[in-house]
C-alpha positions as CSV (number, residue, x, y, z in Angstrom):
1,M,-0.1,-0.1,-0.1
2,A,3.0,2.3,0.6
3,N,3.8,2.1,-3.2
4,M,0.2,3.4,-4.3
5,S,0.0,6.9,-5.8
6,P,-2.1,9.4,-4.1
7,A,-5.5,9.8,-5.5
8,I,-5.7,12.2,-8.4
9,H,-8.1,14.9,-7.9
10,P,-9.6,16.7,-11.1
11,V,-8.6,20.2,-11.4
12,A,-11.5,22.9,-11.9
13,E,-11.3,24.1,-15.5
14,P,-11.1,27.9,-15.7
15,P,-14.4,29.3,-16.9
16,T,-14.4,30.0,-20.6
17,V,-15.5,33.5,-21.6
18,A,-17.7,33.4,-24.6
19,I,-16.5,36.1,-27.1
20,P,-19.4,37.3,-29.4
21,T,-18.8,36.4,-32.9
22,V,-17.7,39.3,-35.2
23,I,-19.5,39.6,-38.3
24,K,-17.4,39.2,-41.6
25,Y,-17.6,41.8,-44.4
26,K,-17.2,41.5,-48.1
27,I,-15.7,44.0,-50.5
28,P,-17.2,43.3,-54.1
29,K,-14.6,42.8,-57.0
30,E,-16.4,45.6,-58.8
31,T,-15.3,48.8,-57.0
32,E,-14.7,52.4,-57.9
33,F,-11.0,51.6,-57.1
34,D,-8.9,49.6,-59.7
35,H,-9.0,46.4,-57.6
36,A,-10.7,45.4,-54.3
37,Y,-7.2,45.2,-52.7
38,E,-6.8,48.9,-53.1
39,V,-9.7,49.3,-51.0
40,V,-7.9,47.3,-48.3
41,V,-4.7,49.3,-48.5
42,A,-6.7,52.4,-48.3
43,L,-8.5,51.3,-45.3
44,E,-5.1,50.4,-43.5
45,L,-3.7,53.8,-44.4
46,E,-6.7,55.8,-43.2
47,Y,-7.2,53.8,-40.0
48,K,-4.0,53.0,-38.3
49,N,-5.6,50.9,-35.6
50,I,-7.6,48.6,-37.9
51,K,-7.0,44.9,-37.6
52,F,-8.6,42.4,-40.0
53,S,-7.5,39.4,-42.1
54,V,-8.3,39.3,-45.7
55,K,-9.3,36.2,-48.0
56,P,-10.5,36.1,-51.5
57,N,-13.7,34.1,-52.3
58,L,-14.3,31.9,-55.4
59,V,-15.7,34.8,-57.5
60,G,-13.0,37.4,-56.7
61,D,-14.7,39.4,-53.8
62,L,-12.5,40.0,-50.8
63,I,-13.8,38.6,-47.4
64,L,-12.6,40.8,-44.4
65,S,-12.7,39.3,-41.0
66,P,-12.2,42.0,-38.3
67,Q,-9.9,41.0,-35.3
68,D,-11.7,43.3,-32.8
69,H,-15.0,45.1,-32.2
70,N,-13.4,48.5,-33.2
71,T,-12.5,47.2,-36.6
72,A,-15.9,45.9,-37.1
73,K,-17.5,49.1,-36.0
74,I,-15.3,50.9,-38.6
75,L,-16.1,48.5,-41.4
76,S,-19.8,48.8,-40.8
77,E,-19.7,52.6,-40.9
78,V,-17.1,53.6,-43.6
79,S,-18.6,54.4,-47.1
80,N,-16.1,56.7,-48.4
81,L,-12.2,56.5,-49.0
82,N,-9.9,58.9,-50.8
83,G,-13.0,60.7,-52.1
84,K,-14.3,57.5,-53.7
85,A,-17.4,55.6,-52.6
86,I,-16.9,52.1,-51.3
87,K,-19.3,49.2,-50.7
88,I,-18.5,46.9,-47.7
89,I,-21.2,44.5,-47.3
90,P,-21.8,42.5,-43.9
91,L,-22.2,38.8,-44.4
92,D,-24.9,37.0,-42.7
93,P,-23.0,34.4,-40.5
94,E,-25.8,31.9,-41.0
95,E,-25.7,32.2,-44.8
96,K,-23.1,29.7,-46.1
97,T,-23.0,28.4,-49.7
98,T,-21.7,25.1,-50.7
99,R,-20.9,24.5,-54.3
100,M,-21.0,20.8,-55.6
101,V,-21.3,18.8,-58.7
102,L,-24.3,16.6,-59.2
103,L,-23.2,13.6,-61.3
104,R,-25.2,11.3,-63.5
105,Y,-28.1,13.7,-63.7
106,P,-30.3,12.7,-66.7
107,Q,-29.8,14.8,-69.7
108,E,-33.6,14.8,-70.6
109,Q,-34.5,16.1,-67.0
110,P,-34.4,20.0,-66.9
111,V,-32.1,21.7,-64.1
112,E,-35.1,23.7,-63.1
113,V,-36.3,20.6,-61.1
114,I,-33.1,21.0,-58.8
115,T,-33.8,24.7,-58.3
116,K,-37.3,24.0,-57.0
117,H,-35.7,22.6,-53.9
118,S,-35.7,25.3,-51.0
119,K,-32.1,25.1,-50.2
120,V,-30.8,25.3,-53.8
121,T,-29.9,28.8,-54.9
122,K,-28.5,28.0,-58.3
123,A,-28.0,25.1,-60.7
124,E,-26.5,25.1,-64.0
125,R,-25.6,22.0,-66.4
126,C,-21.9,21.6,-67.1
127,V,-20.7,21.4,-70.7
128,T,-17.7,19.9,-72.4
129,S,-14.8,22.2,-73.1
130,R,-14.5,21.2,-76.8
131,D,-17.8,21.5,-78.4
132,K,-19.9,23.0,-75.4
133,A,-22.2,19.9,-75.4
134,Q,-24.2,19.3,-72.3
135,T,-23.1,16.7,-69.9
136,R,-24.6,14.6,-67.1
137,Q,-23.2,16.8,-64.5
138,V,-24.9,19.8,-62.9
139,L,-23.0,22.5,-60.9
140,V,-25.3,23.2,-57.8
141,D,-25.0,25.9,-55.1
142,I,-26.6,25.2,-51.8
């Protein structure tokens, strides 16, 4: 009994603090600036304390993820930089789009049947690169 290790008591976990999620913003690729990245540079030059990360999406828009609430406030209020109007669109955190390819979809079946589903936002039949013939694949956005 002398060689037995002492009983291990669980240590109380420190309480976790819920940090409210900060909404993300989108800069559309069509802007009064030559490129959407120029909007990012102008924001960083105008607001020295702004903190965000930038990622492009599949269509060429830029997604800004604020790192603090001050940055989120700036992004929600700014509408003009260097005398040019800018559009910074808040993204709905619940709105996520998944893009997939539906295989073996019958060619005689119209793609409108797919778009009648409540979760489908867009469906278009894929075509061959050579002669643009329709395939049995459908690109679907959910």
